[in-house]
A tleap script that builds the chain and sets N, CA, C and O, in Angstrom:
source leaprc.protein.ff14SB
mol = sequence {
  NMET PHE ASP THR ASN ARG GLY ALA ARG LEU
  ALA ASN GLU SER LYS SER ALA GLY PRO VAL
  ARG ASP GLY SER ASP PHE ASP ARG LEU LYS
  GLN ARG VAL GLU LEU MET ASP GLU ARG LEU
  ASP ASN ILE ASP SER VAL LEU THR ALA VAL
  ALA GLU ARG ILE MET LYS GLN PRO ILE THR
  PHE ASN LEU SER CYS PRO HIE CYS GLY LYS
  ASN ILE GLU ILE ALA PHE VAL GLY GLN PRO
  LYS PRO CTHR
}
set mol.1.N position { 57.124 123.337 128.281 }
set mol.1.CA position { 57.693 123.082 129.580 }
set mol.1.C position { 59.040 122.382 129.450 }
set mol.1.O position { 59.410 121.920 128.371 }
set mol.2.N position { 59.756 122.310 130.543 }
set mol.2.CA position { 61.061 121.682 130.578 }
set mol.2.C position { 60.932 120.188 130.821 }
set mol.2.O position { 60.112 119.743 131.623 }
set mol.3.N position { 61.733 119.440 130.134 }
set mol.3.CA position { 61.752 117.985 130.305 }
set mol.3.C position { 62.868 117.647 131.290 }
set mol.3.O position { 64.048 117.748 130.953 }
set mol.4.N position { 62.502 117.252 132.489 }
set mol.4.CA position { 63.493 116.989 133.535 }
set mol.4.C position { 64.197 115.653 133.337 }
set mol.4.O position { 65.279 115.451 133.889 }
set mol.5.N position { 63.634 114.759 132.587 }
set mol.5.CA position { 64.239 113.444 132.382 }
set mol.5.C position { 65.049 113.373 131.079 }
set mol.5.O position { 65.518 112.300 130.697 }
set mol.6.N position { 65.210 114.503 130.409 }
set mol.6.CA position { 65.887 114.519 129.106 }
set mol.6.C position { 67.327 114.028 129.222 }
set mol.6.O position { 67.768 113.241 128.384 }
set mol.7.N position { 68.067 114.466 130.229 }
set mol.7.CA position { 69.465 114.053 130.403 }
set mol.7.C position { 69.590 112.559 130.611 }
set mol.7.O position { 70.479 111.926 130.041 }
set mol.8.N position { 68.708 111.983 131.424 }
set mol.8.CA position { 68.745 110.539 131.668 }
set mol.8.C position { 68.408 109.768 130.398 }
set mol.8.O position { 69.019 108.736 130.120 }
set mol.9.N position { 67.438 110.260 129.622 }
set mol.9.CA position { 67.065 109.597 128.376 }
set mol.9.C position { 68.217 109.624 127.380 }
set mol.9.O position { 68.500 108.623 126.722 }
set mol.10.N position { 68.885 110.778 127.271 }
set mol.10.CA position { 70.007 110.888 126.336 }
set mol.10.C position { 71.148 109.968 126.744 }
set mol.10.O position { 71.783 109.350 125.889 }
set mol.11.N position { 71.414 109.871 128.044 }
set mol.11.CA position { 72.480 108.993 128.514 }
set mol.11.C position { 72.163 107.539 128.195 }
set mol.11.O position { 73.048 106.793 127.777 }
set mol.12.N position { 70.910 107.124 128.387 }
set mol.12.CA position { 70.526 105.740 128.087 }
set mol.12.C position { 70.584 105.462 126.589 }
set mol.12.O position { 70.985 104.371 126.182 }
set mol.13.N position { 70.194 106.422 125.770 }
set mol.13.CA position { 70.240 106.235 124.323 }
set mol.13.C position { 71.677 106.112 123.829 }
set mol.13.O position { 71.967 105.289 122.961 }
set mol.14.N position { 72.584 106.934 124.382 }
set mol.14.CA position { 73.973 106.883 123.926 }
set mol.14.C position { 74.639 105.586 124.358 }
set mol.14.O position { 75.501 105.074 123.644 }
set mol.15.N position { 74.261 105.047 125.502 }
set mol.15.CA position { 74.832 103.778 125.935 }
set mol.15.C position { 74.367 102.638 125.046 }
set mol.15.O position { 75.156 101.758 124.701 }
set mol.16.N position { 73.110 102.644 124.676 }
set mol.16.CA position { 72.581 101.552 123.861 }
set mol.16.C position { 72.940 101.710 122.390 }
set mol.16.O position { 72.869 100.737 121.638 }
set mol.17.N position { 73.322 102.910 121.958 }
set mol.17.CA position { 73.630 103.139 120.550 }
set mol.17.C position { 75.007 102.602 120.173 }
set mol.17.O position { 75.267 102.374 118.991 }
set mol.18.N position { 75.894 102.393 121.145 }
set mol.18.CA position { 77.249 101.935 120.863 }
set mol.18.C position { 77.268 100.486 120.439 }
set mol.18.O position { 76.277 99.776 120.611 }
set mol.19.N position { 78.398 100.027 119.877 }
set mol.19.CA position { 78.502 98.637 119.447 }
set mol.19.C position { 78.500 97.697 120.643 }
set mol.19.O position { 79.030 98.021 121.706 }
set mol.20.N position { 77.907 96.547 120.456 }
set mol.20.CA position { 77.849 95.554 121.526 }
set mol.20.C position { 79.124 94.729 121.454 }
set mol.20.O position { 79.443 94.154 120.413 }
set mol.21.N position { 79.847 94.675 122.559 }
set mol.21.CA position { 81.098 93.922 122.598 }
set mol.21.C position { 81.026 92.924 123.743 }
set mol.21.O position { 80.538 93.229 124.831 }
set mol.22.N position { 81.510 91.757 123.475 }
set mol.22.CA position { 81.559 90.774 124.535 }
set mol.22.C position { 82.940 90.803 125.178 }
set mol.22.O position { 83.822 91.533 124.724 }
set mol.23.N position { 83.128 90.028 126.210 }
set mol.23.CA position { 84.389 90.029 126.944 }
set mol.23.C position { 85.521 89.380 126.189 }
set mol.23.O position { 86.682 89.579 126.548 }
set mol.24.N position { 85.228 88.602 125.147 }
set mol.24.CA position { 86.294 87.893 124.450 }
set mol.24.C position { 87.226 88.854 123.708 }
set mol.24.O position { 88.431 88.608 123.652 }
set mol.25.N position { 86.697 89.946 123.137 }
set mol.25.CA position { 87.558 90.934 122.472 }
set mol.25.C position { 88.518 91.559 123.472 }
set mol.25.O position { 89.706 91.725 123.196 }
set mol.26.N position { 87.990 91.899 124.625 }
set mol.26.CA position { 88.826 92.512 125.655 }
set mol.26.C position { 89.868 91.522 126.154 }
set mol.26.O position { 91.021 91.893 126.372 }
set mol.27.N position { 89.472 90.266 126.337 }
set mol.27.CA position { 90.412 89.251 126.810 }
set mol.27.C position { 91.527 89.010 125.801 }
set mol.27.O position { 92.689 88.851 126.177 }
set mol.28.N position { 91.167 88.984 124.500 }
set mol.28.CA position { 92.186 88.810 123.463 }
set mol.28.C position { 93.157 89.981 123.441 }
set mol.28.O position { 94.368 89.789 123.328 }
set mol.29.N position { 92.626 91.191 123.549 }
set mol.29.CA position { 93.482 92.371 123.556 }
set mol.29.C position { 94.400 92.365 124.773 }
set mol.29.O position { 95.583 92.691 124.677 }
set mol.30.N position { 93.843 91.994 125.906 }
set mol.30.CA position { 94.642 91.935 127.137 }
set mol.30.C position { 95.758 90.895 127.004 }
set mol.30.O position { 96.887 91.137 127.431 }
set mol.31.N position { 95.445 89.745 126.414 }
set mol.31.CA position { 96.443 88.704 126.226 }
set mol.31.C position { 97.546 89.165 125.272 }
set mol.31.O position { 98.723 88.893 125.510 }
set mol.32.N position { 97.172 89.860 124.195 }
set mol.32.CA position { 98.177 90.351 123.248 }
set mol.32.C position { 99.093 91.389 123.885 }
set mol.32.O position { 100.294 91.410 123.620 }
set mol.33.N position { 98.523 92.251 124.726 }
set mol.33.CA position { 99.338 93.253 125.414 }
set mol.33.C position { 100.304 92.571 126.379 }
set mol.33.O position { 101.460 92.978 126.494 }
set mol.34.N position { 99.833 91.535 127.070 }
set mol.34.CA position { 100.710 90.806 127.989 }
set mol.34.C position { 101.835 90.098 127.234 }
set mol.34.O position { 102.974 90.078 127.702 }
set mol.35.N position { 101.526 89.517 126.068 }
set mol.35.CA position { 102.563 88.876 125.264 }
set mol.35.C position { 103.590 89.882 124.767 }
set mol.35.O position { 104.789 89.604 124.761 }
set mol.36.N position { 103.112 91.057 124.347 }
set mol.36.CA position { 104.035 92.098 123.891 }
set mol.36.C position { 104.921 92.573 125.046 }
set mol.36.O position { 106.113 92.816 124.857 }
set mol.37.N position { 104.345 92.704 126.224 }
set mol.37.CA position { 105.117 93.113 127.395 }
set mol.37.C position { 106.189 92.078 127.717 }
set mol.37.O position { 107.319 92.433 128.052 }
set mol.38.N position { 105.833 90.797 127.616 }
set mol.38.CA position { 106.795 89.732 127.877 }
set mol.38.C position { 107.918 89.747 126.843 }
set mol.38.O position { 109.084 89.562 127.190 }
set mol.39.N position { 107.572 89.966 125.580 }
set mol.39.CA position { 108.600 90.033 124.533 }
set mol.39.C position { 109.543 91.207 124.753 }
set mol.39.O position { 110.756 91.070 124.594 }
set mol.40.N position { 108.994 92.356 125.118 }
set mol.40.CA position { 109.840 93.522 125.383 }
set mol.40.C position { 110.760 93.272 126.570 }
set mol.40.O position { 111.910 93.711 126.562 }
set mol.41.N position { 110.269 92.571 127.592 }
set mol.41.CA position { 111.118 92.220 128.733 }
set mol.41.C position { 112.253 91.300 128.293 }
set mol.41.O position { 113.390 91.452 128.741 }
set mol.42.N position { 111.943 90.345 127.413 }
set mol.42.CA position { 112.985 89.438 126.918 }
set mol.42.C position { 114.023 90.185 126.097 }
set mol.42.O position { 115.222 89.943 126.241 }
set mol.43.N position { 113.579 91.082 125.245 }
set mol.43.CA position { 114.512 91.883 124.442 }
set mol.43.C position { 115.404 92.718 125.348 }
set mol.43.O position { 116.609 92.817 125.117 }
set mol.44.N position { 114.816 93.319 126.380 }
set mol.44.CA position { 115.578 94.124 127.329 }
set mol.44.C position { 116.635 93.276 128.023 }
set mol.44.O position { 117.773 93.715 128.192 }
set mol.45.N position { 116.266 92.061 128.426 }
set mol.45.CA position { 117.219 91.176 129.101 }
set mol.45.C position { 118.382 90.806 128.180 }
set mol.45.O position { 119.536 90.795 128.607 }
set mol.46.N position { 118.078 90.506 126.923 }
set mol.46.CA position { 119.133 90.131 125.973 }
set mol.46.C position { 120.065 91.316 125.724 }
set mol.46.O position { 121.286 91.161 125.743 }
set mol.47.N position { 119.494 92.493 125.491 }
set mol.47.CA position { 120.333 93.672 125.238 }
set mol.47.C position { 121.198 94.015 126.444 }
set mol.47.O position { 122.358 94.396 126.290 }
set mol.48.N position { 120.640 93.883 127.638 }
set mol.48.CA position { 121.417 94.154 128.847 }
set mol.48.C position { 122.574 93.175 128.975 }
set mol.48.O position { 123.691 93.574 129.306 }
set mol.49.N position { 122.317 91.893 128.715 }
set mol.49.CA position { 123.382 90.889 128.801 }
set mol.49.C position { 124.475 91.161 127.779 }
set mol.49.O position { 125.660 91.050 128.094 }
set mol.50.N position { 124.089 91.518 126.557 }
set mol.50.CA position { 125.081 91.811 125.511 }
set mol.50.C position { 125.896 93.043 125.891 }
set mol.50.O position { 127.119 93.045 125.757 }
set mol.51.N position { 125.228 94.082 126.362 }
set mol.51.CA position { 125.947 95.312 126.739 }
set mol.51.C position { 126.912 95.049 127.887 }
set mol.51.O position { 128.033 95.559 127.878 }
set mol.52.N position { 126.496 94.264 128.871 }
set mol.52.CA position { 127.393 93.967 129.997 }
set mol.52.C position { 128.598 93.161 129.528 }
set mol.52.O position { 129.719 93.382 129.985 }
set mol.53.N position { 128.359 92.223 128.610 }
set mol.53.CA position { 129.469 91.411 128.106 }
set mol.53.C position { 130.444 92.246 127.292 }
set mol.53.O position { 131.658 92.077 127.402 }
set mol.54.N position { 129.914 93.141 126.478 }
set mol.54.CA position { 130.774 93.994 125.661 }
set mol.54.C position { 131.569 94.963 126.523 }
set mol.54.O position { 132.735 95.239 126.241 }
set mol.55.N position { 130.946 95.474 127.561 }
set mol.55.CA position { 131.621 96.492 128.378 }
set mol.55.C position { 132.744 95.913 129.231 }
set mol.55.O position { 133.488 96.670 129.855 }
set mol.56.N position { 132.885 94.595 129.273 }
set mol.56.CA position { 133.971 93.985 130.044 }
set mol.56.C position { 135.306 94.089 129.325 }
set mol.56.O position { 136.353 93.904 129.946 }
set mol.57.N position { 135.291 94.383 128.026 }
set mol.57.CA position { 136.525 94.450 127.263 }
set mol.57.C position { 136.530 95.719 126.420 }
set mol.57.O position { 135.472 96.210 126.027 }
set mol.58.N position { 137.703 96.245 126.145 }
set mol.58.CA position { 137.764 97.468 125.336 }
set mol.58.C position { 137.410 97.182 123.871 }
set mol.58.O position { 137.701 96.112 123.336 }
set mol.59.N position { 136.780 98.164 123.253 }
set mol.59.CA position { 136.414 98.082 121.839 }
set mol.59.C position { 137.081 99.239 121.124 }
set mol.59.O position { 137.035 100.376 121.594 }
set mol.60.N position { 137.701 98.956 119.990 }
set mol.60.CA position { 138.381 99.995 119.230 }
set mol.60.C position { 137.881 99.981 117.787 }
set mol.60.O position { 137.826 98.934 117.141 }
set mol.61.N position { 137.522 101.159 117.301 }
set mol.61.CA position { 137.124 101.339 115.905 }
set mol.61.C position { 138.218 102.129 115.201 }
set mol.61.O position { 138.620 103.191 115.677 }
set mol.62.N position { 138.696 101.627 114.087 }
set mol.62.CA position { 139.659 102.347 113.262 }
set mol.62.C position { 138.952 102.754 111.975 }
set mol.62.O position { 138.527 101.904 111.193 }
set mol.63.N position { 138.831 104.047 111.766 }
set mol.63.CA position { 138.141 104.589 110.600 }
set mol.63.C position { 139.081 105.514 109.843 }
set mol.63.O position { 140.044 106.045 110.396 }
set mol.64.N position { 138.780 105.690 108.583 }
set mol.64.CA position { 139.512 106.707 107.833 }
set mol.64.C position { 138.510 107.745 107.352 }
set mol.64.O position { 137.416 107.402 106.903 }
set mol.65.N position { 138.886 109.004 107.446 }
set mol.65.CA position { 138.020 110.106 107.067 }
set mol.65.C position { 137.816 110.079 105.546 }
set mol.65.O position { 138.791 110.010 104.797 }
set mol.66.N position { 136.562 110.133 105.085 }
set mol.66.CA position { 136.331 110.090 103.640 }
set mol.66.C position { 136.777 111.363 102.921 }
set mol.66.O position { 136.951 111.353 101.703 }
set mol.67.N position { 136.965 112.464 103.666 }
set mol.67.CA position { 137.354 113.729 103.028 }
set mol.67.C position { 138.872 113.898 102.935 }
set mol.67.O position { 139.413 114.217 101.876 }
set mol.68.N position { 139.544 113.677 104.066 }
set mol.68.CA position { 140.990 113.933 104.061 }
set mol.68.C position { 141.828 112.653 104.085 }
set mol.68.O position { 143.039 112.717 103.873 }
set mol.69.N position { 141.216 111.494 104.338 }
set mol.69.CA position { 141.954 110.235 104.344 }
set mol.69.C position { 142.706 109.964 105.635 }
set mol.69.O position { 143.426 108.970 105.729 }
set mol.70.N position { 142.553 110.825 106.627 }
set mol.70.CA position { 143.261 110.669 107.893 }
set mol.70.C position { 142.640 109.510 108.682 }
set mol.70.O position { 141.420 109.344 108.681 }
set mol.71.N position { 143.475 108.709 109.356 }
set mol.71.CA position { 142.994 107.607 110.177 }
set mol.71.C position { 142.491 108.129 111.524 }
set mol.71.O position { 143.118 108.982 112.153 }
set mol.72.N position { 141.344 107.595 111.947 }
set mol.72.CA position { 140.739 107.989 113.215 }
set mol.72.C position { 140.549 106.732 114.050 }
set mol.72.O position { 140.006 105.736 113.572 }
set mol.73.N position { 140.994 106.782 115.289 }
set mol.73.CA position { 140.833 105.645 116.191 }
set mol.73.C position { 139.902 106.047 117.329 }
set mol.73.O position { 140.157 107.023 118.034 }
set mol.74.N position { 138.825 105.289 117.502 }
set mol.74.CA position { 137.867 105.540 118.577 }
set mol.74.C position { 137.877 104.318 119.485 }
set mol.74.O position { 137.652 103.200 119.022 }
set mol.75.N position { 138.136 104.521 120.764 }
set mol.75.CA position { 138.203 103.411 121.714 }
set mol.75.C position { 137.139 103.584 122.790 }
set mol.75.O position { 136.963 104.672 123.340 }
set mol.76.N position { 136.445 102.513 123.078 }
set mol.76.CA position { 135.467 102.481 124.168 }
set mol.76.C position { 136.005 101.561 125.245 }
set mol.76.O position { 136.348 100.409 124.978 }
set mol.77.N position { 136.075 102.067 126.446 }
set mol.77.CA position { 136.518 101.257 127.561 }
set mol.77.C position { 135.408 101.285 128.592 }
set mol.77.O position { 135.008 102.354 129.054 }
set mol.78.N position { 134.919 100.131 128.947 }
set mol.78.CA position { 133.814 100.055 129.900 }
set mol.78.C position { 134.259 99.477 131.224 }
set mol.78.O position { 135.342 98.905 131.350 }
set mol.79.N position { 133.413 99.639 132.185 }
set mol.79.CA position { 133.669 99.098 133.496 }
set mol.79.C position { 132.396 98.366 133.937 }
set mol.79.O position { 131.341 98.987 134.069 }
set mol.80.N position { 132.488 97.062 134.163 }
set mol.80.CA position { 131.272 96.333 134.547 }
set mol.80.C position { 130.754 96.786 135.894 }
set mol.80.O position { 131.499 97.303 136.727 }
set mol.81.N position { 129.452 96.581 136.094 }
set mol.81.CA position { 128.838 96.935 137.359 }
set mol.81.C position { 129.404 96.083 138.481 }
set mol.81.O position { 129.596 94.881 138.302 }
set mol.82.N position { 129.673 96.676 139.627 }
set mol.82.CA position { 130.119 95.851 140.759 }
set mol.82.C position { 128.975 94.964 141.255 }
set mol.82.O position { 127.830 95.403 141.359 }
set mol.83.N position { 129.302 93.733 141.553 }
set mol.83.CA position { 128.271 92.812 142.045 }
set mol.83.C position { 128.450 92.503 143.499 }
set mol.83.O position { 127.667 91.744 144.070 }
savepdb mol mol.pdb
quit
């Protein structure tokens, strides 16, 4: 005959077969993710401040070509965001 409770039994067995974890592992992981998010926000803020400061003044790179020896000048001119 067919076992009508087989699906429920299998579901209960699979739930109990897994590793037992308490909330402290989850809390630690959550705290580490929050710290990483905060660090990434700080890095973003620093990079944004540096980029805004650099873009206020022109930057010029003078290079010489390693093959032909010709001088190459590359200039970056930025415009700060209007406030």
